[in-house]
Each structure stands twice: as C-alpha cells, then as structure tokens.
C-alpha positions as CSV (number, residue, x, y, z in Angstrom):
1,M,91.6,126.2,77.0
2,S,94.8,126.7,74.7
3,Q,94.1,126.2,70.6
4,D,97.1,123.6,70.5
5,L,96.1,121.7,73.6
6,V,93.1,119.7,73.8
7,P,92.4,116.7,76.0
8,T,94.0,114.8,74.1
9,T,97.1,116.0,73.9
10,L,97.1,116.5,77.6
11,R,97.0,112.9,77.9
12,N,99.2,111.9,75.3
13,A,102.3,114.0,77.4
14,M,101.1,112.3,80.7
15,A,101.1,109.0,79.9
16,H,104.6,109.6,79.8
17,F,104.4,109.9,84.0
18,A,105.5,106.7,85.1
19,S,102.3,106.4,88.5
20,G,101.5,103.5,90.8
21,V,98.4,102.0,89.5
22,T,95.3,101.1,92.3
23,V,92.5,100.5,93.8
24,V,90.3,102.9,95.6
25,T,86.8,101.1,97.8
26,T,83.8,102.5,99.2
27,L,80.7,100.8,100.8
28,A,76.8,102.6,99.7
29,D,73.9,101.1,99.5
30,E,75.2,97.6,101.4
31,H,76.9,97.2,98.2
32,D,81.2,97.1,97.4
33,H,82.1,99.9,94.9
34,A,85.2,99.3,92.8
35,M,87.8,101.3,90.7
36,T,91.3,100.9,89.5
37,A,92.9,104.5,89.9
38,N,96.5,106.0,89.5
39,S,95.7,109.6,90.5
40,L,95.8,108.7,93.9
41,C,98.6,111.3,96.1
42,S,99.2,112.2,100.2
43,V,98.2,115.4,100.9
44,S,99.6,115.5,104.4
45,L,101.1,113.5,107.4
46,E,99.6,115.9,110.0
47,P,96.8,114.6,109.9
48,P,98.1,112.0,107.4
49,M,95.7,113.4,104.7
50,M,96.0,111.9,100.8
51,L,93.2,112.6,98.1
52,V,91.9,110.5,94.5
53,C,90.5,111.7,91.8
54,V,87.6,110.2,90.0
55,G,85.3,111.5,86.9
56,T,82.6,113.3,87.5
57,D,80.1,110.9,85.4
58,N,82.2,107.9,87.6
59,S,79.5,106.3,90.1
60,W,81.9,105.8,93.0
61,R,82.3,109.1,92.8
62,D,78.3,109.8,94.1
63,S,78.6,106.4,96.4
64,V,81.6,107.3,98.0
65,G,79.9,111.0,98.9
66,E,76.9,109.3,99.7
67,A,79.1,106.6,102.0
68,G,81.6,109.6,102.9
69,I,84.9,106.6,103.3
70,W,86.8,104.5,101.1
71,G,90.0,102.2,100.9
72,V,93.1,101.7,98.7
73,S,95.0,98.8,97.8
74,I,98.5,99.7,96.0
75,L,98.6,96.3,94.3
76,P,101.7,94.7,92.9
77,A,102.7,93.3,89.4
78,S,100.8,90.4,89.0
79,G,97.5,92.7,90.4
80,R,96.8,93.5,86.7
81,P,94.1,91.4,86.1
82,A,92.6,93.4,89.1
83,A,93.3,96.6,87.9
84,T,92.4,95.2,84.2
85,W,88.7,94.2,85.8
86,L,88.3,97.4,87.8
87,S,88.8,99.5,85.2
88,T,85.8,97.8,82.2
89,G,83.4,100.2,81.7
90,G,79.5,98.1,81.8
91,R,81.1,96.5,84.7
92,P,77.8,94.6,86.5
93,L,78.1,96.3,90.0
94,L,76.7,93.3,92.0
95,G,79.4,91.2,92.9
96,Q,82.3,92.5,90.7
97,L,84.5,91.6,94.3
98,E,84.1,88.0,94.0
99,R,86.9,86.9,91.6
100,I,89.3,89.6,93.5
101,P,90.8,87.9,97.1
102,H,89.5,90.6,99.6
103,H,89.5,91.0,103.6
104,R,87.7,94.6,105.5
105,G,89.1,96.4,107.1
106,E,88.2,99.0,110.5
107,L,86.1,101.6,108.3
108,G,84.1,98.1,107.0
109,V,86.1,98.9,102.8
110,A,86.6,95.8,101.3
111,L,91.3,95.6,100.6
112,L,92.9,93.5,98.6
113,D,94.8,90.8,99.7
114,D,97.6,90.8,97.8
115,A,97.7,94.7,98.0
116,L,101.2,96.1,99.0
117,A,99.9,98.3,100.7
118,T,96.5,99.4,101.5
119,L,94.8,103.0,102.9
120,E,92.0,104.1,105.5
121,C,89.8,107.5,105.2
122,R,86.9,109.2,106.0
123,T,86.5,112.2,102.8
124,A,87.0,115.2,104.3
125,D,86.4,117.1,101.7
126,M,85.0,116.7,98.0
127,H,86.2,119.8,94.5
128,E,85.0,119.8,91.9
129,A,88.2,120.6,89.2
130,G,86.7,120.3,85.6
131,D,85.8,116.6,84.2
132,H,86.9,114.9,88.3
133,T,86.2,115.4,91.8
134,I,89.2,115.4,94.2
135,V,88.6,113.2,96.6
136,V,90.6,114.7,100.5
137,G,90.3,111.6,103.0
138,E,91.6,111.8,106.3
139,V,93.1,109.0,106.8
140,V,92.6,106.0,109.8
141,A,94.6,103.0,109.2
142,T,97.4,102.1,106.8
143,S,99.3,98.7,106.6
144,A,102.4,97.7,104.5
145,D,103.6,94.0,103.9
146,P,107.5,95.4,102.9
147,R,108.5,91.7,101.9
148,R,106.4,92.3,99.1
149,G,107.5,92.6,95.7
150,D,107.7,94.8,92.4
151,P,104.6,97.1,92.3
152,L,102.3,97.8,89.1
153,I,103.3,100.6,87.0
154,Y,100.6,102.4,84.8
155,Y,103.0,104.0,82.2
156,R,102.4,105.7,78.6
157,S,98.4,103.8,78.0
158,R,99.3,100.3,80.3
159,Y,99.5,98.8,82.7
160,T,104.0,97.2,83.1
161,G,105.8,96.7,86.2
162,V,109.5,98.0,87.3
163,E,112.4,96.5,84.5
C-alpha cells in the first residue's frame, strides 16, 4: 500500500461513487442471516452470475459459505429502515427479520416484500481479497416489478434517493 493511500483515503474516495442498496440473505442452521450490502454487481449473463463482497469478519460470510445459497433484495427509497437495521452491528441473529416483511424464494432464502427486484443465487465460488471475500453466485431465479418507485442510494456515506 502506498504510504499516502490508507483505508480512510480509499473510503473517502469511494464515497463519491453512488451505489444501490441491497439486503443479502442466506439460510443456515435453520436461521435467517441478513446484512445490508452495496458491493454487488452482475458478473455474467451467460451463465447468469453475480457477486457480492463481504468483510471476512462478517458472520454472513461464514453462513453463506455453509449454506451455499443466498438472496438479494434491491431496496426502494422506502427501504431505508431495513437497510439501517441490517447494517447495525451487534443486532441479534435470531429474529433479525421479524420487523421486516419478507417471503421465501425458490431456494428458501428470505426476500424482502417491498424490494424493487430480487435474485436468488447458488454459490459458485468464494475468493479471498484483502479484508473481504468475493462471493460469486449463479443466479437461479429473479423477479422485478417495473411499477415500483425509486431506488435507495448510498452516496457520500449516507442513504439518499434519486433527486
């Protein structure tokens, strides 16, 4: 790492890159595991694949490694309370989705009811990359509602909407 480039410098620079906000979920040991994520992208259309980056010290990473399945709910602007709750450190594992309306997808993972779109994935690979793990998944199911409102955006280290 360059002497001038420290983690806070990179974080400050990347804060100027607007991204959508999602909730990623998995089901391991008969419990839902969920977290807010904005490091997500499409990898391939054929076969359909996507990735999410998660901190190596995050319990969601261990759970998805065990389960091998995961879901993505792309949040609307009204999804800010869910995003905030699921990014709160120290929240209880058991019942963390009780206050968030959701349903089960084809793979059994929780998907948020008010999502703009949802995707369900089977883990294809996991790659260690610094202090994060890149989780690559094959997309096995999607749903999108073209009538839904604006997305929740993360920009300059805060939630915002399309303005």
